[in-house]
Each structure stands twice: as structure tokens, then as C-alpha cells.
C-alpha positions in Angstrom: 62.4 112.0 102.1 62.6 110.7 105.6 59.1 110.8 107.0 57.5 109.8 110.3 53.9 108.9 110.5 52.7 107.3 113.8 49.6 105.3 114.4 46.2 107.1 114.7 44.6 107.4 118.1 40.9 107.5 118.3 39.2 109.9 120.8 35.5 110.2 121.5 34.2 113.6 122.5 30.6 113.7 123.7 28.3 116.5 122.6 26.5 117.9 125.6 22.9 118.9 125.8 20.5 118.7 122.8 22.0 117.5 119.6 23.4 120.3 117.5 22.2 120.6 114.0 24.8 118.7 111.9 25.2 118.7 108.1 27.1 116.1 106.2 29.1 118.2 103.9 32.1 117.4 101.7 32.8 114.2 103.6 33.1 115.8 107.0 30.7 116.6 109.8 30.0 120.3 109.9 27.9 121.9 112.7 25.9 124.7 111.1 25.3 126.6 114.3 29.0 127.6 114.3 28.4 130.3 111.6 25.7 132.8 111.1 24.1 131.3 108.0 22.1 134.4 107.2 25.3 136.5 107.1 26.9 133.9 104.9 24.0 133.8 102.5 23.9 137.6 102.4 27.6 137.8 101.7 27.3 135.4 98.8 24.3 137.2 97.4 26.2 140.5 97.5 29.3 139.0 96.0 27.4 137.5 93.1 25.7 140.8 92.5 29.1 142.5 92.3 30.3 139.9 89.7 27.1 140.3 87.6 27.4 144.1 87.7 30.8 143.8 86.1 29.9 140.9 83.8 31.1 142.4 80.5 34.5 143.1 81.9 35.1 139.4 82.7 35.2 138.6 79.0 37.5 141.6 78.1 40.1 140.3 80.5 40.7 137.4 78.2 41.2 139.8 75.2 43.6 142.0 77.2 45.7 139.3 78.7 45.3 136.3 76.4 44.8 132.7 77.2 47.6 132.5 79.8 46.2 135.2 82.0 42.5 135.2 81.0 40.9 132.6 83.2 38.6 135.2 84.8 35.7 134.3 82.5 35.7 130.7 83.5 36.3 131.4 87.2 33.4 133.8 87.4 31.2 131.3 85.5 32.2 128.5 87.9 31.3 130.9 90.8 27.9 131.6 89.1 27.3 127.8 89.0 27.9 127.5 92.7 26.4 130.9 93.6 22.9 130.0 92.5 22.8 131.9 89.1 20.5 130.0 86.8 21.8 128.8 83.5 19.1 130.8 81.6 20.3 134.0 83.2 21.7 136.5 80.5 25.0 137.0 82.3 25.5 133.3 82.7 24.7 132.7 79.1 27.1 135.5 77.9 30.0 134.0 79.8 29.1 130.5 78.8 29.0 131.4 75.1 32.3 133.2 75.4 33.9 130.1 76.9 32.5 127.7 74.4 33.3 129.8 71.4 37.0 129.9 72.3 39.6 127.2 71.7 41.3 125.1 74.4 44.5 126.9 74.9 45.4 127.4 78.6 45.6 125.1 81.6 43.6 127.3 84.0 40.8 128.0 81.5 40.5 124.4 80.4 40.5 122.9 83.9 37.8 125.3 85.0 35.8 124.6 81.9 35.8 120.9 82.6 34.6 121.7 86.2 31.8 123.9 84.9 30.6 121.4 82.3 30.7 118.5 84.7 28.5 120.5 87.1 25.9 121.8 84.7 25.4 118.7 82.4 28.2 116.2 82.2 26.4 113.9 79.7 25.4 116.5 77.3 28.8 118.0 77.2 30.8 114.8 77.5 32.6 115.3 74.2 33.8 118.8 75.2 34.9 117.5 78.6 36.8 114.7 76.8 38.5 117.4 74.7 39.4 119.2 77.9 40.9 116.0 79.2 42.9 115.5 76.0 44.3 119.1 76.3 45.3 118.5 79.9 47.0 115.1 79.5 48.8 116.5 76.4 50.1 119.4 78.4 51.5 117.3 81.2 55.3 117.6 81.2 57.6 114.6 81.5 58.2 115.7 85.1 54.5 115.3 85.8 53.8 119.0 86.2 51.7 121.5 84.1 52.6 124.9 82.7 50.2 127.5 81.4 49.7 125.1 78.4 49.5 125.2 74.6 46.9 124.1 72.2 46.9 120.4 71.3 45.8 119.4 67.7 44.7 116.0 69.2 41.6 117.5 70.8 39.9 117.5 67.4 40.3 113.7 67.2 38.0 113.0 70.2 35.0 111.1 69.2 32.2 110.4 71.7 29.1 108.4 70.9 25.9 110.4 71.2 24.1 109.4 74.4 20.4 109.1 74.7 18.8 112.0 76.6 18.6 111.4 80.3 16.2 112.9 82.8 17.4 114.3 86.0 14.9 113.5 88.7 14.5 114.9 92.2 16.3 112.4 94.5 13.8 110.5 96.6 13.7 107.7 99.2 13.7 107.4 102.9 17.4 107.6 103.5 19.5 110.7 103.8 20.7 112.3 100.6 24.3 113.5 100.4 24.2 117.1 99.1 26.8 119.8 98.8 24.1 122.4 99.7 25.1 124.1 102.9 21.6 124.4 104.3 20.4 121.2 106.0 17.3 119.6 104.5 17.4 121.6 101.3 14.4 120.7 99.2 14.5 119.7 95.6 18.0 118.5 95.5 18.6 116.9 92.0 21.0 114.2 91.1 23.3 114.5 88.1 22.7 112.1 85.2 24.5 108.8 85.3 27.3 108.7 82.8 27.0 105.5 80.7 29.7 106.3 78.0 33.2 105.7 79.1 35.7 107.6 76.9 39.4 106.7 77.0 41.8 109.5 76.5 45.4 108.7 75.7 48.4 111.1 76.0 49.7 112.0 72.6 52.5 114.5 73.4 54.3 116.1 76.3 54.0 119.6 77.6 56.6 121.9 79.1 57.8 121.9 82.7 55.4 123.9 84.9 54.6 125.1 88.4 52.4 124.0 91.3 49.7 126.5 90.6 48.9 125.3 87.1 49.5 121.8 88.3 47.0 121.9 91.1 44.3 123.3 88.8 45.1 120.6 86.3 44.2 118.0 89.0 40.8 119.7 89.6 40.1 119.6 85.9 41.1 116.0 85.6 38.9 115.1 88.6 35.9 116.7 86.7 36.8 114.7 83.6 37.0 111.5 85.6 33.6 112.1 87.1 32.2 112.7 83.6 33.2 109.2 82.4 36.6 110.1 81.0 39.1 107.3 81.6 42.7 108.5 82.1 45.8 106.4 81.5 47.4 105.2 84.7 50.8 106.7 83.6 49.3 110.2 83.7 48.0 109.7 87.3 51.2 108.0 88.5 53.4 110.7 86.9 51.4 113.5 88.5 51.6 111.9 91.9 55.3 111.3 91.5 55.8 115.1 90.8 53.9 116.1 94.0 55.8 113.6 96.1 59.2 114.5 94.8 58.8 118.3 95.2 57.4 118.1 98.7 59.8 119.8 101.2 61.7 117.8 103.6 62.0 120.2 106.5 62.9 117.6 109.0 60.8 119.2 111.7 59.6 117.6 114.9 56.3 115.6 114.5 53.2 117.7 115.0 49.7 116.7 115.9 46.8 117.0 113.5 43.3 116.6 114.7 40.6 115.5 112.2 37.1 116.3 113.3 34.1 114.2 112.3 35.8 112.0 109.8 33.9 108.9 110.9 30.6 110.8 111.4 28.3 110.9 114.4 27.9 108.0 116.7 25.0 107.1 119.0 24.9 105.0 122.1 23.0 101.8 122.1 20.2 103.6 124.0 20.1 106.2 121.3 20.6 109.1 123.6 24.2 110.0 123.4 25.8 111.6 120.4 29.6 111.4 120.0 31.9 112.9 117.4 34.9 110.8 116.4 38.2 112.7 116.5 41.4 111.3 115.1 44.8 112.4 116.1 47.6 112.1 113.5 51.2 112.6 114.2 53.4 113.4 111.3 56.4 115.6 110.2 55.1 119.0 108.9 56.2 119.2 105.3 54.6 121.4 102.7 55.2 122.7 99.1 56.3 125.8 97.3 55.8 127.0 93.7 58.2 124.7 91.9 60.5 121.8 92.6 63.5 123.4 94.2 65.2 123.3 97.5 66.0 127.0 97.9 62.5 128.1 99.0 60.5 126.9 102.0 56.9 125.8 101.8 54.0 128.2 101.9 50.2 128.0 102.3 48.7 128.4 98.8 50.9 125.8 97.3 50.6 123.3 100.2 46.7 123.4 100.2 46.8 122.8 96.4 49.2 119.9 96.8 47.0 118.2 99.5 44.0 118.5 97.3 45.7 117.3 94.2 47.2 114.2 95.9 43.8 113.3 97.3 42.3 113.6 93.8 44.9 111.3 92.2 44.5 108.7 94.9 40.7 108.8 94.2 41.1 108.6 90.4 43.6 105.7 90.6 41.4 103.7 92.9 38.2 104.3 90.8 39.8 103.5 87.5 40.8 100.1 88.7 44.5 101.0 89.1 46.6 100.6 92.2 44.5 100.4 95.4 44.9 103.8 97.0 43.4 105.7 99.9 43.9 109.4 100.4 43.1 109.0 104.0 46.2 106.9 104.5 48.6 108.9 102.3 51.6 110.0 104.4 52.5 112.8 102.1 49.0 114.2 102.5 49.2 113.9 106.2 52.5 115.7 106.3 50.9 118.5 104.3 47.9 118.7 106.6 50.2 118.8 109.6 52.2 121.6 108.0 48.9 123.5 107.5 47.9 122.9 111.1 51.3 124.0 112.4 51.2 127.2 110.2 47.4 127.6 110.4 45.8 130.9 109.4 42.6 132.2 107.9 43.9 135.8 107.9 47.0 135.5 105.7 48.7 133.2 103.3 51.1 131.4 105.7 54.8 131.1 104.9 57.1 133.1 102.6 55.5 133.6 99.2 57.8 132.8 96.3 57.0 136.0 94.4 57.3 138.6 97.1 54.9 139.7 99.8 57.1 138.8 102.8 56.3 136.2 105.5 52.7 135.5 106.3 51.5 138.2 104.0 48.4 139.0 102.0 49.7 138.0 98.6 47.3 135.5 97.0 45.4 135.3 100.3 42.0 134.6 98.8 43.5 132.2 96.4 44.9 130.4 99.4 41.6 130.4 101.2 39.8 128.7 98.3 42.6 126.1 98.3 42.1 125.6 102.0 38.5 124.9 101.4 39.4 122.3 98.7 42.0 120.6 100.9 39.6 120.3 103.8 36.7 118.9 101.7 38.7 116.7 99.4 40.5 115.1 102.3 37.4 115.1 104.4 38.2 117.0 107.6 36.7 120.0 109.2 39.7 120.6 111.5 43.3 121.5 111.1 45.0 120.9 114.5 42.5 122.3 117.0 41.1 124.8 114.5 37.8 124.6 112.7 38.8 126.1 109.3 35.3 126.8 107.9 33.6 128.7 110.7 36.8 130.7 111.4 37.4 131.4 107.7 33.8 132.3 107.1 33.8 134.8 109.9 36.9 136.6 108.5 35.5 136.7 105.0 32.2 138.2 106.1 34.0 140.9 108.0 36.4 141.6 105.1 33.7 142.1 102.4 33.6 145.5 100.8 30.5 147.7 100.8 30.1 147.0 97.0 29.9 143.3 97.7 33.5 142.5 96.5 36.6 141.2 98.1 38.9 143.7 96.4 38.4 142.5 92.8 36.6 139.9 90.7 39.1 137.0 91.2 39.3 137.4 94.9 35.5 137.7 95.1 35.2 134.4 93.3 37.6 132.7 95.7 35.7 134.1 98.7 32.3 133.0 97.4 33.6 129.5 96.6 35.0 129.2 100.1 31.7 130.4 101.7 29.7 128.0 99.5 31.9 125.0 100.4 31.8 124.5 96.6 34.1 121.5 96.4 32.4 118.1 96.4 34.1 115.5 98.5 35.7 112.5 96.7 32.9 110.1 97.9 30.1 112.4 96.5 30.4 112.4 92.8 26.8 112.1 91.6 24.9 114.9 93.1 24.2 118.3 91.7 25.2 121.6 93.3 21.7 122.8 94.1 18.0 122.3 93.6 17.8 124.3 90.4 20.3 122.1 88.5 
């Protein structure tokens, strides 16, 4: 592709008056006064209540649709983890048992399972997480993509030494603690246990050619595996990045401006009185992604947000595993994707022409897109797309769209909405802290 990426320009925008409450969240600087936190909390509580009321049906979806369509159990359970449902809760335990009793047979389910286990106890469940990693790498196609997936006999060969029990203590000290809790100053934030065992997983077979929906979720699962001490082969990471780069659209549009807010954090004057927020302008050609690697269809939102997040993850994994030195902040393909999202920005529809119907800028997979937007913003580490603040604007729309029964239309969309509102995705430089004080 012919790409243009000009030099970044640094701007300083002073904050007038008293310092606004600022929360370090997902690698960006989020100002909590920009949303009504009470309304956000209430919406999340109502949404979780709706999911719990229908808990039994989440497991029957798997039986009705099989492994390829039945990721609802895992998605709801992942939402429970971030929505404040305790592990001892009966509904939590029912879904957890259902998940653990089943085999590893589908990409969506396995990726979400790795994400769940990494959150709740990544040392205790390291063997199962390593098995998830084996399934995922064995289902990567020679193109670098993932399909719905098929069982791999090699997951049974995973052997992980038993680790000594580790206590999770309340983080302490005089310095600030990075937490993914939305509320500033949340008490009792606990750290995750340090992973001492490193488990190498080698690819044993190839999967079948896939799509950019399964492929973006595979990246999320592999990130959870990586944070759990699973060491992936460089060829898996490199091939995945190659897929994303080669199937990016080359729309040859004029360069557009992307504004990143708070990437470098707050700054104070030497006298300690002035607070400034660093804004960075990036100029790049707006190029996005669609569902598969073909030239016939233009880019659209839900695939572009997934691609941005996936590329950021693979830059992060490659760097941390001692591979090629990478920085997702300097990745031109990511920048082009972000500029595409800024140019086509929306929090009220899935921008672009969806590949499976729904017209232009329609509602098809709208909530799926919003959760991807949350991931793209927090994984890259920006609170802004162009001149838009994606979280406050998206949260306002979601609060207004919630149904009287607490749902956003159905269980899957309700999960996506809650995960957006909770800012559930941990940034790539915060891999050691738990989701909330009760973990």
C-alpha cells in the first residue's frame, strides 16, 4: 500500500480554572466530570440484573447453536467479571462450571475463556489458559487469520508445573496505583498475582482461512494468554500482523487529522499552578478494514476498530517477548485505521457499509462495534478520535438507549454495552492489576 504518515505536532491546551478530576484509565487521560457517573453505574447495575435474570438461557444458547455460535455463555461471564458480580455468586458459578466442563472447540469461546481466566486467577488457571493458547495457535491459518475453529488434540499435551499458592494483597504505597476501576480513588484495589511460570506454546498444525471477526477475538485471547505467562512463537505473532497489514484497505484518500487526547498525561508548570493536557496531531491516510481480505468491499467500523486493537496487541506481545522492537504508538497502519475512524466517526451507528447487509451507516452489529471502539481507544491509549471524545459521547448514547428491562435489545448487545460503559479493556501498559476491589 502507498501510505502517508507525517510528523506529529505537539499542542498544549491549558485547563482553565480549578483542576478537573482526572482518572488515569486504560493509558489515556479521562476526565470523569464529562459523564454522569451515577447514571453510568445505574445503567450497568440494571444491565447486569437483566443478564442474571436470564442466566439459564445463556447456557442453552450453546446447546441450540453449537460451539460456533454459542459464545454467549463466555461473553456474559466476562461481563459478570467486569460488572462486579462476585465469583461466589450462584449465577457466576453456573456459567463458570458450564464453561469449564466443555471442551475447547470454537475461537470466540476459547478467546473469551482465556480473558476470563486471566482476570479471575491467572496463576491458578494457567494450565487451562495454556490450553486455550494451544487451541488458538493451532487454529491460525497459513494466511494469519482465524476461522470459527476446530478442536486441537494437542491441547491435552500441555503440561504446566504446579505453582505455589500466591496471596493477592491490597496494593499499597505512597504513589498512585494504576487501576481500571472507573471511579477515582477506589479503595481496596487488589493486584493480580505475579506469574512466575513461563509456558511455551508451539504451533502444531494449521487452521482454516478465516475472517476479521474471529481474528480480532483471537488477538484478545492471545493477549490474555501472554499476560498469564504463556510464551508464543514469534512466527504466530508475525503472521497475524502480516494478515492485518495485507488486508487493510488502500483507499488512497487525502490525509486526515487525528487528535489524540491525554496520551502524554497531565503536565504542571514549574510553579505547580498550571495544568496542561498534551494533545498530539497525527496526519495519515484514512484506511480501514472489512470482514475478509478482498478488494471488492470498502472498510467499515466494526472491523476497523477490531483491526486497530489487534495490531496494537501484537506490537505489545512482540515487544514483551523479546522479539522485534515494536511500538503500537508508532505503527502507521494503526494510525491510518484511527484516522479512518475519526473521519467516519460515530457512536450512534456502525459506520460504513456492512458486509452482510444493513446498508450504509446502519445499526447492524452496532453494539459489537461500540465495544470494539472501546477496545481500540484503550488499547492504543487515546480518549479522542479527531475532535471527538469517544467515551463520554458513547456513554451518553448508551444510557439513553437502554430499555426499561435493563437490556440493550438482547443479551449479547447488553454485554457489549456494559463492557463499553465499564471501560473493561486494560491498556497495554497495565497488565498486573485486577479489575476491581473484590478480586
